[in-house]
DRENROVEX-373352 format. One record per atom (N, C-alpha, C, O): x, y, z. Coordinates in steps of 0.02 Angstrom, whole numbers, padded with zeros to 5 digits, always signed. Each point is the difference from the previous one (the first is absolute). Example, Ala and Ser with C-alpha at 12.3 -4.5 7.8 and 13.67 -1.06 7.14 Angstrom:
+00660-00284+00390 -00045+00059+00000 +00045+00060+00000 +00052-00001+00033 -00070+00054-00069 +00042+00059+00003 -00039+00055+00037 +00025+00055+00008 
//
This chain:
+00030+00190-00718 -00040+00049-00036 -00074-00012+00009 -00039+00047+00009 +00018-00111-00011 -00071-00015+00009 -00024+00022+00068 -00057+00023+00007 +00099-00032+00044 -00018+00022+00068 -00013+00075+00000 -00048+00023+00032 +00091+00015-00066 -00009+00073-00003 -00065+00017-00036 -00037+00044+00023 +00023-00077-00079 -00061+00013-00038 -00061-00015+00043 -00047+00040+00001 +00047-00097+00034 -00057-00018+00042 -00010+00049+00056 -00056+00019+00017 +00111+00003+00014 -00005+00047+00056 -00029+00067-00022 -00043+00028+00034 +00066-00003-00092 -00027+00063-00025 -00073-00008-00019 -00040+00046+00011 +00022-00104-00040 -00069-00013-00019 -00046-00001+00061 -00057+00022-00003 +00083-00047+00060 -00041-00004+00061 -00019+00068+00026 -00052+00007+00032 +00093+00045-00046 -00016+00067+00025 -00027+00045-00054 -00014+00059+00012 +00006-00085-00074 -00021+00042-00055 -00069+00030+00012 -00012+00058-00018 -00033-00096+00050 -00067+00025+00011 -00005+00043+00063 -00051+00033+00012 +00103-00032+00028 +00000+00039+00062 +00031+00068-00012 +00048+00007-00038 -00074+00043+00071 +00030+00066+00001 +00055-00003+00053 -00014+00002+00060 +00077-00005-00083 +00055-00009+00048 +00005+00059+00048 +00026-00008+00055 -00050+00066-00076 +00001+00058+00045 -00054-00006+00054 -00001+00038+00048 -00044-00087-00057 -00055-00010+00048 +00019-00049+00055 -00039-00013+00045 +00100-00014-00048 +00025-00045+00051 +00027+00042+00058 +00039+00046-00012 -00058-00061+00074 +00023+00040+00057 +00076+00004+00005 +00035-00045-00023 -00012+00099+00052 +00072+00012+00007 +00033-00056+00039 -00026-00024+00050 +00085+00004-00074 +00040-00050+00036 -00010-00071-00023 +00037-00044+00021 -00086+00031-00064 -00012-00068-00024 +00041-00015-00062 +00009+00043-00043 +00015-00105+00038 +00037-00023-00058 -00034-00062-00028 -00033-00038+00036 +00042+00028-00101 -00031-00057-00033 +00030-00066+00024 +00061-00007+00005 -00105-00040+00011 +00022-00067+00019 +00010-00042-00062 -00037+00009-00049 +00084-00056+00049 +00006-00046-00056 -00058-00048+00000 -00026-00018+00053 +00004-00004-00112 -00053-00050-00004 +00029-00067+00023 +00057-00016-00016 -00097-00022+00053 +00023-00065+00024 -00020-00057-00046 +00008-00058+00018 -00035+00074-00076 -00021-00051-00048 -00057+00026-00043 -00020+00057+00007 -00005-00100-00051 -00054+00020-00046 -00062+00027+00035 -00032+00045-00026 +00015-00073+00084 -00060+00023+00035 +00006+00074+00019 -00047+00039-00011 +00104-00019+00039 +00009+00069+00020 +00005+00047-00060 -00020+00058+00004 +00045-00083-00060 +00000+00040-00061 -00071+00012-00023 -00016+00054-00025 -00027-00103+00035 -00071+00007-00019 -00035+00049+00047 -00041+00039-00023 +00056-00041+00087 -00031+00044+00049 +00016+00073-00013 -00043+00043+00006 +00105-00030-00024 +00022+00069-00012 +00051+00022+00051 +00026-00040+00039 -00011+00104-00039 +00054+00027+00040 -00015-00001+00075 -00055+00018+00021 +00104-00039+00018 -00002+00007+00073 +00063+00037+00020 +00051-00005-00033 -00056+00042+00088 +00054+00045+00020 +00017-00012+00074 -00041-00026+00037 +00101+00046-00017 +00019-00009+00070 +00040+00060+00025 +00029+00038-00039 -00029-00031+00104 +00044+00049+00033 +00022-00029+00067 -00029-00048+00025 +00081+00076+00002 +00025-00021+00065 -00037+00035+00056 -00027+00054-00009 +00024-00086+00067 -00025+00032+00060 +00037-00029+00060 +00034-00051-00007 -00040+00083+00064 +00036-00023+00059 -00024-00068+00024 +00040-00039+00026 -00104+00025-00035 -00027-00063+00025 +00004-00057-00051 -00003-00058+00018 +00011+00076-00081 +00002-00051-00052 -00020+00030-00067 -00013+00060-00005 +00010-00102-00047 -00016+00026-00066 -00073+00019-00007 -00044-00028+00034 +00031+00075-00079 -00068+00019-00019 -00006-00011-00075 +00039+00027-00039 -00088-00067+00019 -00012-00015-00071 -00066+00031-00020 -00051-00009+00033 +00051+00045-00089 -00061+00034-00022 -00017-00013-00072 +00041-00023-00040 -00103+00037+00023 -00023-00007-00069 -00060+00046-00011 -00036+00018+00047 +00026+00001-00110 -00058+00040-00019 -00055-00048-00024 +00012-00041-00044 -00071+00046+00073 -00056-00044-00018 -00026+00020-00069 -00015+00059-00012 +00010-00107-00033 -00025+00011-00068 -00066-00039-00009 -00018-00041+00041 -00016+00056-00096 -00064-00033-00014 +00008-00076+00000 -00044-00036+00025 +00099+00011-00053 +00010-00072-00006 +00013-00033+00067 +00001-00062+00005 +00010+00102+00047 +00012-00028+00067 -00064-00005+00041 +00002-00022+00057 -00059+00041-00087 -00062+00006+00038 -00052-00053-00017 +00005-00033-00052 -00054+00025+00096 -00056-00045-00013 -00057+00039-00033 +00008+00058-00017 -00065-00090+00009 -00057+00033-00032 -00026+00059+00040 -00032+00045-00027 +00046-00044+00091 -00021+00055+00043 +00048+00059-00001 -00007+00046+00039 +00056-00049-00085 +00050+00054-00006 +00040+00010+00065 +00016+00057+00018 -00002-00112+00015 +00043+00001+00059 +00059-00047-00014 -00005-00048-00037 +00062+00064+00068 +00059-00042-00008 -00016-00072+00019 -00024-00013+00055 +00037-00033-00102 -00017-00070+00011 +00039-00027+00060 +00058+00017+00010 -00091-00060+00029 +00033-00029+00058 +00063-00038-00018 +00048-00002+00039 -00048-00028-00098 +00059-00036-00022 +00059+00046-00011 +00058-00019+00012 -00072+00081-00034 +00054+00048-00009 +00027+00024+00067 +00061+00011+00007 -00105-00004+00042 +00023+00018+00067 +00046-00054+00028 +00053+00015+00029 -00072-00078-00039 +00042-00056+00022 +00066-00001-00037 +00053-00013+00030 -00055+00028-00096 +00061+00002-00039 +00048+00052+00027 +00060-00012+00007 -00087+00072+00008 +00043+00054+00025 +00030-00019+00068 +00059+00013+00012 -00099-00043+00031 +00026-00021+00065 +00054-00054-00007 +00052+00004+00031 -00065-00053-00073 +00047-00055-00011 +00066+00026-00029 +00054-00020+00021 -00060+00065-00071 +00060+00028-00032 +00042+00040+00050 +00061-00008+00003 -00095+00050+00036 +00036+00042+00048 +00033-00042+00055 +00057+00013+00019 -00093-00062+00007 +00027-00041+00054 +00057-00043-00025 +00050-00010+00035 -00057-00017-00095 +00055-00040-00028 +00062+00043-00009 +00056-00022+00016 -00065+00083-00041 +00057+00046-00009 +00036+00011+00066 +00062-00003+00003 -00100+00016+00050 +00029+00012+00065 +00032-00063+00029 +00054+00003+00029 -00088-00060-00037 +00026-00063+00027 +00065-00020-00034 +00047-00024+00032 -00046+00033-00097 +00058-00020-00039 +00063+00037+00021 +00055-00029+00001 -00063+00092+00017 +00058+00040+00018 +00002+00016+00075 +00026+00052+00020 -00054-00096+00020 -00001+00011+00073 +00067-00016+00032 +00011+00016+00059 +00033-00046-00097 +00069-00009+00024 +00045-00009-00061 -00024-00008-00056 +00088+00010+00069 +00049-00004-00055 +00043-00061+00009 +00023-00014+00056 -00009-00025-00110 -00024+00010-00068 -00076-00007-00005 -00032-00029+00044 +00004+00055-00098 -00072-00003-00010 -00024-00072-00002 +00036-00046-00021 -00098+00036+00043 -00028-00067+00005 -00042-00019-00060 -00030+00043-00033 +00027-00108+00020 -00049-00027-00047 -00060-00021+00043 +00007-00043+00044 -00065+00073-00056 -00058-00013+00043 -00060-00021-00042 -00006+00016-00059 -00040-00051+00092 -00060-00025-00032 -00059+00010+00047 +00004-00017+00059 -00059+00045-00085 -00059+00012+00041 -00030-00066+00024 -00014-00044-00041 +00005+00036+00106 -00033-00059+00026 -00066+00017+00034 -00044-00043+00006 +00036+00106+00015 -00062+00021+00031 -00010+00075-00011 +00045+00040+00012 -00106-00021-00033 -00017+00070-00009 -00072+00010+00022 -00046-00029-00029 +00036+00069+00081 -00067+00015+00026 -00014+00074-00010 +00040+00042+00021 -00096-00027-00053 -00018+00070-00014 -00070+00015+00026 -00048-00035-00017 +00042+00086+00058 -00065+00024+00023 -00016+00065-00036 +00040+00047+00002 -00098-00044-00034 -00019+00059-00039 -00039+00048+00044 -00049-00019+00033 +00071+00082-00032 -00030+00051+00043 -00031+00058-00038 -00037+00040+00028 +00052-00035-00092 -00025+00055-00041 +00011-00015-00073 +00008-00058-00019 -00006+00110-00022 +00011-00011-00072 +00035+00059-00031 +00006+00054+00030 +00017-00064-00091 +00032+00052-00040 -00032+00000-00069 -00028-00051-00021 +00031+00108-00013 -00032+00007-00065 +00051+00019-00053 +00057+00019+00017 -00076-00023-00081 +00046+00019-00053 +00029+00070+00011 -00036+00047+00016 +00101-00041-00025 +00034+00064+00010 +00030+00008+00069 +00043+00043+00010 -00064-00085+00038 +00027+00005+00068 +00072-00027+00002 +00017-00047-00035 +00023+00078+00077 +00067-00025+00014 -00004-00044+00063 -00023+00023+00052 +00045-00085-00058 -00005-00048+00055 +00070-00021+00022 +00043-00013-00042 -00032+00011+00107 +00065-00017+00027 -00004-00060+00048 -00048-00006+00038 +00098-00036-00041 +00008-00056+00047 +00060+00014+00044 +00056+00005-00024 -00068+00000+00090 +00053+00013+00048 +00016-00065+00037 -00043-00030+00032 +00105+00008-00037 +00020-00065+00027 +00045+00008+00061 +00042+00044+00003 -00053-00088+00045 +00044-00005+00058 +00019-00074+00009 -00043-00042+00012 +00107+00028-00020 +00025-00068+00012 +00005-00011+00075 +00037+00035+00034 -00075-00083-00009 -00002-00013+00072 +00058-00043+00023 +00031+00014+00052 -00016-00065-00091 +00055-00045+00019 +00025-00038-00060 -00039-00025-00040 +00105+00021+00034 +00031-00039-00053 +00036-00058+00032 +00053+00008+00029 -00083-00068-00036 +00030-00060+00028 +00042-00037-00052 +00008+00024-00056 +00018-00081+00076 +00040-00040-00047 -00043-00029-00055 +00023-00010-00056 -00087-00004+00072 -00043-00033-00049 -00060+00042-00021 -00028-00011-00054 +00006+00058+00095 -00061+00038-00014 +00010+00074+00016 +00033+00019+00049 -00062+00024-00092 -00002+00072+00012 -00072+00019+00015 -00045-00016-00039 +00033+00051+00094 -00067+00022+00020 -00006+00075-00010 +00044+00038+00020 -00099-00017-00052 -00009+00071-00015 -00072+00021+00005 -00046-00040-00007 +00036+00105+00020 -00066+00032-00002 +00000+00053-00055 +00053+00026-00019 -00112-00011-00006 -00005+00050-00054 -00067+00035+00005 -00052-00032+00007 +00053+00098-00011 -00062+00039-00002 -00005+00035-00068 +00049+00027-00025 -00109-00029-00005 -00012+00030-00065 -00040+00064+00009 -00052+00000+00034 +00075+00055-00064 -00030+00065+00010 -00019+00033-00066 +00034-00008-00050 -00090+00045+00051 -00022+00040-00057 -00038+00060+00027 -00044-00007+00042 +00061+00067-00067 -00034+00061+00021 +00000+00011+00075 -00048+00024+00029 +00104-00044+00003 +00006+00010+00071 -00038-00049+00043 -00002+00007+00061 -00028-00057-00093 -00039-00051+00036 +00031-00069-00010 +00022-00017-00054 -00021-00022+00107 +00024-00069-00006 -00055-00042-00030 -00055-00006+00028 +00069-00024-00086 -00051-00040-00035 +00010-00075+00008 -00044-00039-00017 +00101+00019+00044 +00012-00072+00011 +00058-00009+00049 +00044+00042+00005 -00046-00099+00030 +00054-00018+00045 +00020-00072-00016 -00043-00044-00003 +00107+00032-00006 +00023-00067-00020 +00056-00024+00046 +00036+00040+00029 -00030-00105-00025 +00056-00032+00034 +00022-00059-00043 -00041-00030-00034 +00105+00015+00036 +00025-00053-00044 +00059-00035+00030 +00036+00026+00043 -00026-00087-00066 +00059-00039+00016 +00032-00021-00066 -00033-00025-00045 +00099+00035+00041 +00037-00021-00060 +00053-00050+00020 +00039+00011+00047 -00038-00067-00082 +00050-00051+00014 +00067+00020-00032 +00002+00021-00058 +00051-00028+00096 +00067+00014-00026 +00024-00061-00039 +00008-00054+00029 +00004+00062-00094 +00021-00055-00043 +00075-00002-00010 +00027-00048-00028 +00007+00100+00050 +00072+00005-00011 +00018+00074+00001 -00038+00042+00023 +00097-00027-00050 +00020+00070-00003 +00035+00014-00065 +00029-00044-00032 -00032+00108+00012 +00034+00020-00061 +00075+00002+00015 +00021+00009+00057 +00019-00018-00110 +00072+00004+00009 +00020+00073+00009 -00026+00044-00034 +00073-00033+00079 +00025+00068+00011 +00034+00024-00064 +00032-00039-00035 -00040+00103+00021 +00028+00028-00062 +00010+00074+00007 -00030+00033+00042 +00074-00005-00085 +00009+00072-00002 -00062+00035-00025 -00004+00061+00002 -00046-00100-00024 -00061+00030-00024 -00044+00025+00056 -00051+00033-00013 +00068-00047+00076 -00038+00027+00057 +00017+00073+00008 +00056+00018+00016 -00106+00025-00028 +00013+00071+00006 -00065+00038+00014 -00051-00032+00012 +00053+00097-00014 -00055+00041+00024 -00061-00001-00045 -00049+00035+00014 +00050-00073-00069 -00061-00007-00040 -00054-00034+00040 -00059+00008-00015 +00078-00047+00066 -00049-00035+00041 -00020+00040+00061 +00005+00061+00001 -00029-00097+00049 -00027+00032+00059 +00048-00005+00058 +00035-00050+00008 -00033+00103+00032 +00038-00002+00062 -00042+00031+00054 -00025+00056-00007 +00016-00092+00061 -00042+00025+00055 +00008-00047+00058 +00045-00042+00001 -00089+00048+00047 +00003-00044+00059 -00011-00072-00022 -00053-00017-00026 +00104-00026+00036 -00006-00070-00017 +00004-00014-00074 -00012-00057-00021 +00030+00107-00020 +00003-00010-00072 +00072+00008-00024 +00034+00048+00018 -00012-00096-00058 +00068+00003-00026 -00002+00023-00073 -00054+00006-00029 +00112+00007+00001 +00004+00021-00070 -00028-00054-00046 +00006-00059+00014 -00037+00081-00067 -00032-00046-00046 +00051-00028-00049 +00040+00037-00028 -00041-00103+00017 +00045-00032-00047 -00024+00014-00071 -00057-00015-00017 +00101+00042-00023 -00015+00013-00071 +00057-00027-00041 +00056+00026+00004 -00068-00078-00045 +00053-00025-00044 +00024+00057-00044 -00040+00042-00021 +00106-00039+00004 +00027+00056-00038 -00038+00016-00064 -00012+00059-00015 -00009-00110-00022 -00035+00013-00063 -00068+00032+00013 -00018+00048-00034 -00019-00074+00084 -00065+00029+00016 +00009+00069+00030 -00042+00045-00010 +00097-00036+00047 +00013+00065+00030 +00005+00054-00055 -00028+00054+00007 +00065-00069-00061 +00006+00047-00055 -00067+00013-00033 -00015+00056-00020 -00025-00109+00013 -00066+00008-00030 -00044+00046+00043 -00037+00041-00027 +00042-00049+00094 -00039+00043+00044 +00023+00072-00004 -00041+00047+00002 +00107-00036-00010 +00025+00067-00009 -00025+00030-00065 -00016+00060-00003 +00012-00101-00050 -00027+00023-00063 -00073+00019+00006 -00022+00050-00028 -00016-00090+00066 -00071+00015+00011 -00006+00065+00038 -00043+00042-00017 +00084-00032+00068 -00003+00062+00038 +00014+00060-00046 -00034+00051+00006 +00083-00058-00051 +00014+00054-00047 -00058+00013-00047 -00015+00058-00016 -00018-00112-00006 -00057+00007-00045 -00057+00036+00036 -00035+00041-00030 +00024-00057+00094 -00053+00032+00038 +00014+00074+00010 -00046+00041-00004 +00110-00024+00015 +00017+00071+00007 -00013+00037-00065 -00022+00057+00000 +00036-00091-00057 -00014+00031-00065 -00075+00010-00010 -00021+00051-00028 -00019-00101+00050 -00072+00006-00007 -00026+00058+00042 -00044+00037-00022 +00071-00029+00082 -00021+00056+00042 +00016+00067-00033 -00041+00045-00001 +00102-00040-00027 +00021+00062-00033 -00044+00014-00060 -00019+00057-00012 +00004-00110-00026 -00042+00008-00059 -00070+00024+00020 -00029+00043-00033 +00003-00072+00087 -00066+00020+00024 -00003+00073+00021 -00048+00035-00015 +00101-00013+00049 +00002+00070+00022 +00005+00047-00059 -00033+00052-00002 +00074-00070-00048 +00008+00043-00059 -00064+00005-00040 -00018+00053-00024 -00017-00110+00018 -00064-00001-00036 -00051+00044+00035 -00037+00037-00032 +00035-00042+00099 -00047+00039+00039 +00014+00075-00009 -00047+00039-00007 +00110-00020+00008 +00018+00070-00007 -00016+00026-00070 -00019+00058-00008 +00027-00101-00042 -00011+00021-00069 -00074+00007-00017 -00020+00048-00034 -00020-00095+00057 -00070-00001-00018 -00045+00029+00054 -00056+00021-00014 +00079-00019+00077 -00042+00024+00054 -00043-00055+00028 -00006-00053-00031 -00024+00065+00088 -00040-00050+00035 -00059-00023-00041 -00020-00058+00005 -00009+00102-00045 -00060-00017-00039 +00016-00034-00065 -00045-00020-00037 +00110+00014+00021 +00019-00034-00061 +00003+00046-00061 +00006-00025-00056 -00010+00090+00065 +00003+00047-00056 +00071+00027-00007 +00032+00018+00049 -00009-00015-00110 +00068+00024-00012 +00004+00074+00017 -00043+00040-00018 +00097-00022+00053 +00009+00069+00020 +00037+00039-00054 +00012+00060+00007 
//
């Protein structure tokens, strides 16, 4: 139940209708990601795409997305791809992350991290990642993740995760799987509520 509450709280400040088509809510990987806020993912032929909406709390004094947030997005996206680069899913740990900054994003911008897993070895996963905002590449990253082991195979592997070139089904323990389904249902309810409110009050907020 607490996982469901935290997940809904992470998207409470976001307009869920403002998330691009095809994206689904990612589970938080711990207290840090709950603090950062909602991150979203979708499948692609080359690998996963992870996105987020830039908020005021993600920016520096210059009202630009903080470099640390760009690194966080790259690390999160690459770990997601590395973890599920083969089946069963891997336990991985960041050992190297290099980020070159090429531009910036501002509050309200939608930022995406596009990942390509280059090679999955027995001990190391090598990946590249490009960060995009407003049709411009704002950062380029490369990373190495050490393989610490693998998740146990389970019936919890299903389409809730990613499937693409070099990507296997995502391992989801049965209990967490149900929690994620509950979150998905809650998000659908939020979307419906938002549409009904918009129709009732109108775009300007005046009751019709």
